[in-house]
C-alpha positions as a Markdown table, in Angstrom:
| # | Residue | x | y | z |
|---|---|---|---|---|
| 1 | Unk | -4.6 | 16.7 | 94.3 |
| 2 | Unk | -4.3 | 20.1 | 92.4 |
| 3 | Unk | -4.7 | 20.4 | 88.8 |
| 4 | Unk | -2.1 | 22.6 | 87.1 |
| 5 | Unk | -2.5 | 22.6 | 83.2 |
| 6 | Unk | 1.1 | 23.4 | 82.8 |
| 7 | Unk | 2.1 | 19.6 | 83.5 |
| 8 | Unk | 0.3 | 18.1 | 80.9 |
| 9 | Unk | 1.0 | 16.2 | 77.6 |
| 10 | Unk | 0.0 | 19.5 | 75.4 |
| 11 | Unk | 2.8 | 21.3 | 77.3 |
| 12 | Unk | 5.5 | 18.8 | 77.7 |
| 13 | Unk | 4.5 | 15.7 | 75.8 |
| 14 | Unk | 4.8 | 13.0 | 74.6 |
| 15 | Unk | 5.8 | 11.1 | 77.5 |
| 16 | Unk | 5.1 | 7.8 | 79.2 |
| 17 | Unk | 5.0 | 6.7 | 82.7 |
| 18 | Unk | 6.9 | 4.0 | 84.5 |
| 19 | Unk | 5.1 | 2.5 | 87.4 |
| 20 | Unk | 7.4 | 2.4 | 90.5 |
| 21 | Unk | 4.6 | 1.5 | 93.4 |
| 22 | Unk | 5.4 | 2.2 | 96.6 |
| 23 | Unk | 8.9 | 3.5 | 96.0 |
| 24 | Unk | 11.4 | 3.3 | 99.3 |
| 25 | Unk | 13.3 | 6.5 | 99.5 |
| 26 | Unk | 16.7 | 7.1 | 101.1 |
| 27 | Unk | 14.8 | 9.0 | 103.8 |
| 28 | Unk | 13.3 | 6.0 | 105.1 |
| 29 | Unk | 9.6 | 6.9 | 103.7 |
| 30 | Unk | 8.0 | 5.4 | 100.9 |
| 31 | Unk | 6.6 | 7.4 | 98.0 |
| 32 | Unk | 3.1 | 5.9 | 97.6 |
| 33 | Unk | 2.0 | 4.7 | 94.0 |
| 34 | Unk | 5.0 | 6.5 | 92.5 |
| 35 | Unk | 5.2 | 7.0 | 88.6 |
| 36 | Unk | 8.3 | 8.2 | 86.9 |
| 37 | Unk | 7.5 | 10.2 | 83.6 |
| 38 | Unk | 9.7 | 9.7 | 80.8 |
| 39 | Unk | 10.3 | 10.7 | 76.9 |
| 40 | Unk | 12.0 | 8.3 | 74.4 |
| 41 | Unk | 13.4 | 8.9 | 71.1 |
| 42 | Unk | 14.8 | 6.3 | 68.8 |
| 43 | Unk | 14.6 | 2.7 | 68.9 |
| 44 | Unk | 16.9 | 0.3 | 71.3 |
| 45 | Unk | 18.4 | -2.3 | 69.1 |
| 46 | Unk | 18.6 | -5.9 | 69.6 |
| 47 | Unk | 21.9 | -6.0 | 71.6 |
| 48 | Unk | 20.3 | -3.1 | 73.9 |
| 49 | Unk | 23.7 | -1.3 | 73.7 |
| 50 | Unk | 22.6 | 2.0 | 71.8 |
| 51 | Unk | 20.9 | 3.8 | 74.8 |
| 52 | Unk | 21.8 | 7.3 | 76.0 |
| 53 | Unk | 20.2 | 8.6 | 79.4 |
| 54 | Unk | 19.8 | 12.6 | 79.2 |
| 55 | Unk | 18.6 | 14.0 | 82.6 |
| 56 | Unk | 16.9 | 16.9 | 83.4 |
| 57 | Unk | 17.7 | 20.3 | 85.4 |
| 58 | Unk | 15.9 | 22.4 | 87.9 |
| 59 | Unk | 12.4 | 23.4 | 87.1 |
| 60 | Unk | 12.9 | 21.8 | 83.6 |
| 61 | Unk | 11.1 | 18.5 | 82.2 |
| 62 | Unk | 12.2 | 16.3 | 79.2 |
| 63 | Unk | 10.6 | 18.7 | 76.7 |
| 64 | Unk | 13.1 | 21.3 | 77.6 |
| 65 | Unk | 16.2 | 19.2 | 76.3 |
| 66 | Unk | 14.8 | 17.8 | 73.3 |
| 67 | Unk | 16.2 | 20.5 | 71.0 |
| 68 | Unk | 19.5 | 18.6 | 71.3 |
| 69 | Unk | 18.1 | 15.4 | 69.9 |
| 70 | Unk | 17.5 | 14.8 | 66.0 |
| 71 | Unk | 18.8 | 13.7 | 62.9 |
| 72 | Unk | 22.1 | 15.2 | 62.1 |
| 73 | Unk | 22.9 | 16.1 | 65.6 |
| 74 | Unk | 25.3 | 14.2 | 68.0 |
| 75 | Unk | 22.1 | 12.9 | 70.0 |
| 76 | Unk | 20.6 | 11.1 | 66.6 |
| 77 | Unk | 17.7 | 9.0 | 67.5 |
| 78 | Unk | 18.3 | 7.2 | 64.0 |
| 79 | Unk | 21.4 | 5.8 | 66.0 |
| 80 | Unk | 20.7 | 5.9 | 69.6 |
| 81 | Unk | 17.8 | 5.2 | 71.8 |
| 82 | Unk | 17.5 | 8.3 | 73.8 |
| 83 | Unk | 15.8 | 8.2 | 77.1 |
| 84 | Unk | 15.0 | 11.5 | 79.1 |
| 85 | Unk | 13.6 | 10.7 | 82.8 |
| 86 | Unk | 11.6 | 13.5 | 84.7 |
| 87 | Unk | 12.6 | 14.2 | 88.4 |
| 88 | Unk | 10.5 | 12.8 | 91.0 |
| 89 | Unk | 8.8 | 15.9 | 92.3 |
| 90 | Unk | 9.4 | 17.7 | 89.2 |
| 91 | Unk | 6.0 | 18.4 | 88.0 |
| 92 | Unk | 5.2 | 15.4 | 85.5 |
| 93 | Unk | 6.6 | 12.4 | 87.6 |
| 94 | Unk | 4.7 | 11.9 | 91.0 |
| 95 | Unk | 4.7 | 15.3 | 92.7 |
| 96 | Unk | 3.3 | 17.3 | 95.5 |
| 97 | Unk | 0.3 | 18.5 | 93.3 |
| 98 | Unk | -0.5 | 15.4 | 91.7 |
| 99 | Unk | -0.6 | 12.8 | 94.3 |
| 100 | Unk | -3.6 | 12.1 | 96.8 |
| 101 | Unk | -3.7 | 11.8 | 100.4 |
| 102 | Unk | -1.4 | 12.8 | 103.2 |
| 103 | Unk | 1.8 | 13.1 | 101.0 |
| 104 | Unk | 0.1 | 15.7 | 98.8 |
| 105 | Unk | 1.2 | 19.5 | 98.8 |
| 106 | Unk | 3.2 | 20.1 | 102.1 |
| 107 | Unk | 3.1 | 16.6 | 103.0 |
| 108 | Unk | 5.1 | 15.4 | 100.2 |
| 109 | Unk | 8.4 | 13.6 | 101.4 |
| 110 | Unk | 11.8 | 14.6 | 100.9 |
| 111 | Unk | 13.3 | 13.1 | 97.6 |
| 112 | Unk | 17.1 | 12.8 | 97.0 |
| 113 | Unk | 19.2 | 12.7 | 93.9 |
| 114 | Unk | 20.1 | 8.9 | 94.8 |
| 115 | Unk | 15.9 | 8.4 | 95.0 |
| 116 | Unk | 15.9 | 9.9 | 91.0 |
| 117 | Unk | 18.8 | 7.6 | 90.1 |
| 118 | Unk | 17.6 | 4.5 | 91.5 |
| 119 | Unk | 14.0 | 5.0 | 89.9 |
| 120 | Unk | 15.7 | 5.8 | 86.7 |
| 121 | Unk | 17.9 | 2.6 | 87.1 |
| 122 | Unk | 14.6 | 0.6 | 87.5 |
| 123 | Unk | 13.0 | 2.0 | 84.6 |
| 124 | Unk | 16.2 | 1.0 | 82.2 |
| 125 | Unk | 16.7 | -2.4 | 83.6 |
| 126 | Unk | 13.1 | -3.3 | 84.2 |
| 127 | Unk | 11.2 | -1.9 | 81.5 |
| 128 | Unk | 13.8 | -2.0 | 78.8 |
| 129 | Unk | 16.6 | -4.7 | 79.9 |
| 130 | Unk | 19.3 | -2.0 | 79.2 |
| 131 | Unk | 22.5 | -2.9 | 81.2 |
| 132 | Unk | 25.0 | -0.7 | 79.3 |
| 133 | Unk | 24.6 | 3.1 | 78.6 |
| 134 | Unk | 26.9 | 4.7 | 75.9 |
| 135 | Unk | 26.3 | 8.1 | 77.6 |
| 136 | Unk | 25.0 | 9.9 | 80.5 |
| 137 | Unk | 24.5 | 13.3 | 80.3 |
| 138 | Unk | 22.7 | 16.0 | 82.2 |
| 139 | Unk | 22.8 | 19.9 | 82.9 |
| 140 | Unk | 22.8 | 21.5 | 86.5 |
| 141 | Unk | 20.7 | 19.3 | 88.8 |
| 142 | Unk | 21.0 | 16.9 | 85.6 |
| 143 | Unk | 24.8 | 16.8 | 86.2 |
| 144 | Unk | 24.1 | 15.8 | 89.7 |
| 145 | Unk | 22.3 | 13.0 | 88.5 |
| 146 | Unk | 25.0 | 12.3 | 85.8 |
| 147 | Unk | 27.7 | 12.0 | 88.7 |
| 148 | Unk | 25.5 | 9.9 | 90.8 |
| 149 | Unk | 25.0 | 7.6 | 88.1 |
| 150 | Unk | 28.6 | 7.2 | 87.2 |
| 151 | Unk | 29.5 | 6.7 | 90.9 |
| 152 | Unk | 26.7 | 4.5 | 91.9 |
| 153 | Unk | 26.5 | 2.2 | 88.5 |
| 154 | Unk | 30.1 | 2.6 | 87.0 |
| 155 | Unk | 29.9 | -0.8 | 85.3 |
| 156 | Unk | 26.8 | 0.6 | 83.3 |
| 157 | Unk | 28.0 | 4.1 | 82.4 |
| 158 | Unk | 30.5 | 4.0 | 79.4 |
| 159 | Unk | 30.6 | 7.7 | 78.9 |
| 160 | Unk | 29.3 | 10.7 | 81.1 |
| 161 | Unk | 28.7 | 14.4 | 80.4 |
| 162 | Unk | 28.0 | 16.4 | 83.7 |
| 163 | Unk | 27.5 | 20.0 | 82.6 |
| 164 | Unk | 27.4 | 22.8 | 85.0 |
| 165 | Unk | 26.6 | 20.9 | 87.9 |
| 166 | Unk | 28.7 | 19.2 | 90.9 |
| 167 | Unk | 29.1 | 15.8 | 92.5 |
| 168 | Unk | 28.4 | 17.4 | 96.0 |
| 169 | Unk | 26.4 | 20.6 | 96.2 |
| 170 | Unk | 28.7 | 23.4 | 97.2 |
| 171 | Unk | 28.2 | 25.9 | 100.4 |
| 172 | Unk | 27.5 | 28.9 | 97.8 |
| 173 | Unk | 24.9 | 26.8 | 95.8 |
| 174 | Unk | 23.3 | 25.7 | 99.1 |
| 175 | Unk | 23.0 | 29.3 | 100.2 |
| 176 | Unk | 21.5 | 30.1 | 96.6 |
| 177 | Unk | 18.8 | 27.5 | 97.0 |
| 178 | Unk | 17.9 | 29.0 | 100.5 |
| 179 | Unk | 17.7 | 32.3 | 99.1 |
| 180 | Unk | 15.4 | 31.4 | 96.0 |
| 181 | Unk | 13.1 | 29.0 | 98.3 |
| 182 | Unk | 12.7 | 32.0 | 100.7 |
| 183 | Unk | 11.7 | 34.4 | 97.9 |
| 184 | Unk | 9.2 | 32.0 | 96.9 |
| 185 | Unk | 7.7 | 31.3 | 100.5 |
| 186 | Unk | 7.5 | 34.7 | 101.3 |
| 187 | Unk | 4.2 | 34.9 | 99.4 |
| 188 | Unk | 1.6 | 34.8 | 101.8 |
| 189 | Unk | -0.7 | 32.9 | 99.6 |
| 190 | Unk | 2.1 | 30.0 | 99.8 |
| 191 | Unk | 0.2 | 29.1 | 103.1 |
| 192 | Unk | 2.8 | 26.9 | 104.5 |
| 193 | Unk | 2.5 | 24.9 | 100.9 |
| 194 | Unk | -1.4 | 24.3 | 101.3 |
| 195 | Unk | -2.6 | 26.7 | 98.8 |
| 196 | Unk | -5.9 | 26.0 | 97.2 |
| 197 | Unk | -5.2 | 27.6 | 93.6 |
| 198 | Unk | -2.5 | 26.3 | 91.4 |
| 199 | Unk | -1.5 | 29.6 | 90.5 |
| 200 | Unk | -2.1 | 31.5 | 93.8 |
| 201 | Unk | 1.6 | 32.1 | 94.5 |
| 202 | Unk | 2.3 | 34.6 | 91.7 |
| 203 | Unk | 4.3 | 37.0 | 93.9 |
| 204 | Unk | 6.4 | 34.4 | 95.3 |
| 205 | Unk | 7.2 | 32.9 | 91.9 |
| 206 | Unk | 7.9 | 36.3 | 90.5 |
| 207 | Unk | 10.5 | 36.9 | 93.2 |
| 208 | Unk | 12.2 | 33.4 | 92.6 |
| 209 | Unk | 12.4 | 34.5 | 88.8 |
| 210 | Unk | 14.1 | 37.6 | 89.7 |
| 211 | Unk | 16.7 | 35.8 | 91.8 |
| 212 | Unk | 17.2 | 33.6 | 88.8 |
| 213 | Unk | 17.8 | 36.5 | 86.6 |
| 214 | Unk | 20.3 | 37.9 | 88.9 |
| 215 | Unk | 22.4 | 34.9 | 88.9 |
| 216 | Unk | 21.5 | 32.9 | 86.0 |
| 217 | Unk | 23.2 | 35.2 | 83.2 |
| 218 | Unk | 26.5 | 36.9 | 83.4 |
| 219 | Unk | 27.2 | 40.7 | 84.4 |
| 220 | Unk | 28.3 | 41.2 | 80.9 |
| 221 | Unk | 25.0 | 40.0 | 79.3 |
| 222 | Unk | 23.4 | 42.9 | 81.1 |
| 223 | Unk | 26.2 | 45.4 | 80.6 |
| 224 | Unk | 26.0 | 44.7 | 76.9 |
| 225 | Unk | 22.2 | 44.5 | 76.5 |
| 226 | Unk | 22.4 | 41.2 | 75.2 |
| 227 | Unk | 18.7 | 40.8 | 75.7 |
| 228 | Unk | 18.2 | 42.4 | 72.2 |
| 229 | Unk | 19.9 | 39.4 | 70.6 |
| 230 | Unk | 17.0 | 37.1 | 72.1 |
| 231 | Unk | 14.3 | 39.6 | 70.7 |
| 232 | Unk | 13.7 | 41.8 | 74.0 |
| 233 | Unk | 13.5 | 45.3 | 73.9 |
| 234 | Unk | 14.6 | 46.1 | 77.4 |
| 235 | Unk | 15.9 | 44.2 | 80.7 |
| 236 | Unk | 12.5 | 44.5 | 82.3 |
| 237 | Unk | 11.1 | 42.9 | 79.1 |
| 238 | Unk | 13.3 | 40.1 | 79.4 |
| 239 | Unk | 12.7 | 39.8 | 83.0 |
| 240 | Unk | 8.8 | 39.6 | 82.5 |
| 241 | Unk | 8.9 | 37.6 | 79.1 |
| 242 | Unk | 11.7 | 35.1 | 79.9 |
| 243 | Unk | 12.1 | 34.5 | 83.6 |
| 244 | Unk | 8.6 | 35.4 | 84.9 |
| 245 | Unk | 7.3 | 33.5 | 81.8 |
| 246 | Unk | 9.4 | 30.4 | 82.7 |
| 247 | Unk | 8.5 | 30.4 | 86.5 |
| 248 | Unk | 4.9 | 31.7 | 86.8 |
| 249 | Unk | 3.0 | 28.7 | 85.3 |
| 250 | Unk | 4.9 | 26.1 | 87.6 |
| 251 | Unk | 3.9 | 24.6 | 91.0 |
| 252 | Unk | 5.7 | 26.1 | 94.0 |
| 253 | Unk | 5.9 | 22.9 | 95.8 |
| 254 | Unk | 7.5 | 21.1 | 93.0 |
| 255 | Unk | 10.1 | 23.9 | 92.9 |
| 256 | Unk | 10.8 | 23.5 | 96.4 |
| 257 | Unk | 11.1 | 19.9 | 96.4 |
| 258 | Unk | 13.7 | 20.0 | 93.7 |
| 259 | Unk | 15.5 | 22.9 | 95.6 |
| 260 | Unk | 15.8 | 20.4 | 98.6 |
| 261 | Unk | 17.3 | 17.8 | 96.4 |
| 262 | Unk | 19.6 | 20.3 | 94.7 |
| 263 | Unk | 20.8 | 21.4 | 98.2 |
| 264 | Unk | 21.3 | 17.9 | 99.8 |
| 265 | Unk | 22.8 | 16.4 | 96.5 |
| 266 | Unk | 26.0 | 14.5 | 97.6 |
| 267 | Unk | 27.5 | 11.5 | 95.7 |
| 268 | Unk | 30.1 | 11.3 | 98.5 |
| 269 | Unk | 27.5 | 9.4 | 100.8 |
| 270 | Unk | 28.7 | 6.2 | 99.2 |
| 271 | Unk | 32.2 | 6.8 | 100.6 |
| 272 | Unk | 31.6 | 7.9 | 103.9 |
| 273 | Unk | 31.5 | 11.6 | 102.7 |
| 274 | Unk | 34.8 | 11.2 | 101.0 |
| 275 | Unk | 34.1 | 13.3 | 97.8 |
| 276 | Unk | 37.8 | 12.2 | 96.3 |
| 277 | Unk | 36.9 | 8.3 | 96.9 |
| 278 | Unk | 33.6 | 8.8 | 95.3 |
| 279 | Unk | 34.8 | 10.3 | 92.1 |
| 280 | Unk | 37.6 | 7.7 | 91.8 |
| 281 | Unk | 35.0 | 5.1 | 91.6 |
| 282 | Unk | 33.9 | 6.7 | 88.1 |
| 283 | Unk | 35.2 | 4.6 | 85.2 |
| 284 | Unk | 33.3 | 6.3 | 82.4 |
| 285 | Unk | 35.0 | 8.4 | 79.9 |
| 286 | Unk | 34.1 | 11.8 | 81.3 |
| 287 | Unk | 33.8 | 15.3 | 79.9 |
| 288 | Unk | 33.4 | 17.7 | 82.6 |
| 289 | Unk | 31.5 | 20.8 | 80.9 |
| 290 | Unk | 31.6 | 24.3 | 82.4 |
| 291 | Unk | 30.3 | 27.6 | 81.2 |
| 292 | Unk | 32.8 | 30.4 | 81.3 |
| 293 | Unk | 30.4 | 33.1 | 83.0 |
| 294 | Unk | 28.5 | 30.7 | 85.4 |
| 295 | Unk | 27.6 | 32.4 | 88.4 |
| 296 | Unk | 25.9 | 29.2 | 89.9 |
| 297 | Unk | 28.7 | 26.8 | 89.2 |
| 298 | Unk | 31.9 | 28.4 | 88.4 |
| 299 | Unk | 34.5 | 27.0 | 86.4 |
| 300 | Unk | 36.8 | 26.4 | 89.4 |
| 301 | Unk | 34.2 | 24.3 | 91.1 |
| 302 | Unk | 33.8 | 21.9 | 88.1 |
| 303 | Unk | 37.7 | 21.8 | 87.7 |
| 304 | Unk | 38.2 | 20.9 | 91.2 |
| 305 | Unk | 36.0 | 17.8 | 90.7 |
| 306 | Unk | 37.4 | 17.0 | 87.4 |
| 307 | Unk | 40.9 | 16.7 | 88.5 |
| 308 | Unk | 39.7 | 13.9 | 91.0 |
| 309 | Unk | 38.4 | 11.8 | 88.1 |
| 310 | Unk | 40.1 | 9.4 | 86.1 |
| 311 | Unk | 40.1 | 9.5 | 82.4 |
| 312 | Unk | 38.2 | 12.8 | 82.3 |
| 313 | Unk | 38.9 | 16.2 | 80.6 |
| 314 | Unk | 37.6 | 19.6 | 81.4 |
| 315 | Unk | 35.7 | 21.5 | 78.6 |
| 316 | Unk | 35.1 | 25.4 | 79.1 |
| 317 | Unk | 32.4 | 27.2 | 77.0 |
| 318 | Unk | 32.5 | 30.9 | 76.8 |
| 319 | Unk | 29.0 | 32.4 | 76.7 |
| 320 | Unk | 27.7 | 35.5 | 78.1 |
| 321 | Unk | 24.6 | 33.3 | 78.9 |
| 322 | Unk | 26.4 | 32.0 | 82.0 |
| 323 | Unk | 24.5 | 28.8 | 83.4 |
| 324 | Unk | 21.7 | 29.4 | 80.9 |
| 325 | Unk | 24.1 | 28.8 | 78.1 |
| 326 | Unk | 22.6 | 25.1 | 77.9 |
| 327 | Unk | 19.2 | 26.4 | 76.7 |
| 328 | Unk | 21.2 | 26.8 | 73.5 |
| 329 | Unk | 19.2 | 30.6 | 72.9 |
| 330 | Unk | 22.5 | 31.6 | 71.2 |
| 331 | Unk | 23.2 | 29.3 | 68.3 |
| 332 | Unk | 26.9 | 29.0 | 69.1 |
| 333 | Unk | 26.1 | 27.8 | 72.6 |
| 334 | Unk | 24.0 | 25.0 | 71.2 |
| 335 | Unk | 26.7 | 24.1 | 68.6 |
| 336 | Unk | 29.5 | 23.8 | 71.0 |
| 337 | Unk | 27.4 | 21.5 | 73.3 |
| 338 | Unk | 26.3 | 19.4 | 70.4 |
| 339 | Unk | 30.0 | 19.1 | 69.3 |
| 340 | Unk | 31.2 | 17.7 | 72.4 |
| 341 | Unk | 28.5 | 15.5 | 72.6 |
| 342 | Unk | 29.5 | 14.2 | 69.4 |
| 343 | Unk | 33.4 | 13.9 | 70.5 |
| 344 | Unk | 32.6 | 12.2 | 73.6 |
| 345 | Unk | 30.2 | 9.8 | 71.6 |
| 346 | Unk | 33.2 | 9.0 | 69.3 |
| 347 | Unk | 35.8 | 8.6 | 72.0 |
| 348 | Unk | 37.1 | 5.3 | 72.7 |
| 349 | Unk | 36.4 | 4.0 | 76.3 |
């Protein structure tokens, strides 16, 4: 077990744990003494029909999406019970650095998007007795989980909002995952995943951060020097203060575990590889949300899947922030996403 002060209640709380026990994985292995970390806002009503599930993205935790929750916002805890589950392997839940024994560090088993969703389903049904979700939403890898939820448990999901993500990882995104994982592992301190210091892989994490900086925002963002609107004096200042600042505290093996999930995400496994048939299983009222300048998951990838989903609409948000518009660093980006959540929650289904 490797202590990393980044993954603590002080940094990302408050959050709780749901005990999964020896959790059977789709790989055939069992994750020993598994724990699912989650945050909760609002109270479940007596009928248990006011729940919303808000899943998290690559490298993120429940804390990173909590700015969408609050009185007067679409995700209002005075009206809804909003549950944010953290990914297995994501740092707060059972992960390579916080597990003892042979499954620690490089021995951590492969986790799938399906594993995350099954664990979340157990949390909702066993811990809370929830059988109906007013909305399942998530960005990027959170969108992968959203699709998996809507396909695997269609009777539970009334509305779905997959944001800048796909039900099946595209070849381009699979290549991108390979590139940033190789950038991280190029650090000699990585040592095959068996580093002794939680912050030993500074060079590899910086390289990963630079790959994200290259693709995470639009070319126009850099051309127009939009970093100034975020309070940075130069592109180099943003590279250091935002991108490196985001990734340097994190655990390399946790990022690699999530990267494998991203690359292998594929909800068509439920229909023998037929993606169209899988998406036809969705019965939720669905807003497929895309960002106009997204180089990770371009609008065309989102439209391709949306056209295969009954009772769905494509919603395209213009933003020079590209894929990272979801962080809401530009107020207009936040407002548009919040408004789409409100529209979808008001929509009959």
